[in-house]
N, C-alpha and C positions, 0 to 999 in steps of 0.2 A: 674052117675053124668055126665051130657055133655058137652059139651067144652062151652056151655055157662056159667056155674059155673066158670069157667077160667077166665074170663075178657077179652075176647080174644080183643075188639078193645081200644087202648088208645085214649080218647077223644080228646086232645090236647097237642100241644109241645111248649116248650120256645125254642127249636133246639139250646141253645146256651150253654149247657154243653154236650151234645154228641159229641164224636170223629167223621171224616167223613164217619168211617166203619158203625159206628152205625146208624147215619141220615139216609145211604142207606139203613139198615137192616128197620129202621122205615118205611120208605116211602113205602118199598116192601111190609112190613106186612101190612100197611094200604089198599095196594093197592090189595093185594092178601090173604085175611082171611082163604081163602079156604086150602092152605098151613099150617096155624098154625092147624085148626080144623084136616086136614089129620096127621099130626104129632103125635097129641094129642092122636088119636084114636087109631094109630099104637103104641104108649107108652102105653096105657091102656091094648091093646092087650097083649104086651108082659109082664106085670105085672098080666093080667091074668093067663096068660100059665105058669110064672116061678116065679110067688111069688109076692108076696107086697114088698118084701125089695129087690128084685130082680135090679140088675143094667144091665144098656144097653147102648151101645155107641150110641150118636145122629147121626153119620155119617152111622150106619147100617138104621137107620129108614128114614133117610135122601136120601139114595140111593133108599130105598123102596119106598118114595113119587115120587120119579124120574121117576120110572118105572110106580107105578101104575097108577098115574097122566098123565103122557103120553100115555097109553093104553086106559086111559078115552075118551083121547081127539081124538083120531084117526079119527073120523068122524065128530067133530064138529071143533073147534076153538083149536089152538095150548097150552099146557099148559105153565106156566108161567116157565121160567128157573130161574133155582133156582142157587143162587152164594152159591158155598162153603164158602164165607165170613160170610154169616148168618149163618153157623151151632151152632157156640158157642153161638149167642144172642138166637137164637132159642131154645138151652138147658136150659139156663139160665129163659128164658120168661114163657117156660113151667114147671118148678120147680117151678119159683115164684108164676103162675097163680093160677098152680091145684095142691093144697095140697096133693092130693092122688098121685102125682108122684113126690113130693120131695124126692131128694136123689135118683132119676133115673140114673142120667148122672154123671160121672165125670168131674170135672173143670178143665182147666188150667187158670193160669194166664193169663190178657190180656195185651198187650202191654200198651193200652188206657183204663184204668177202664170204664166200662160201668155204666150205669146213673140206672142202675137196676141191680138184681142179688145180689150173695155176693161179698164183698168186698174184693179184691185180697190179701189183707195180711190176709185174715182169710185160704187162702189156702196153703196146704203144697207147701214152693217153691223149695224142692228137687224133687218130684215127677212128680209135676206139670207145672214147669216153663217150658217156650216155648224157 
């Protein structure tokens, strides 16, 4: 299954329901779809090597993406700067858009509920509350 099966691009937005961090995430995501593709590929590699029910930290994949994208761009243009604020949004987007990666990340409640991904009320408040 390729990343195209994940519905990589969001076609249009109302922009009225998203919090400020989510708006910045969507702007970045639309400008740099290669980040999503890279993270999905790394998550699928993790599942191939660790098993279909394995759990991975989005931070590990994000740091690997930073490293790999930086090296791939040494002789070309600089890679996009990956904001740590985008990690929870990528985790939710990957699991929502890629059924084969559902449950790969443990999620925390967000201070401002994202317009996609699980509802904060469905996440364990004791273990995952920030």
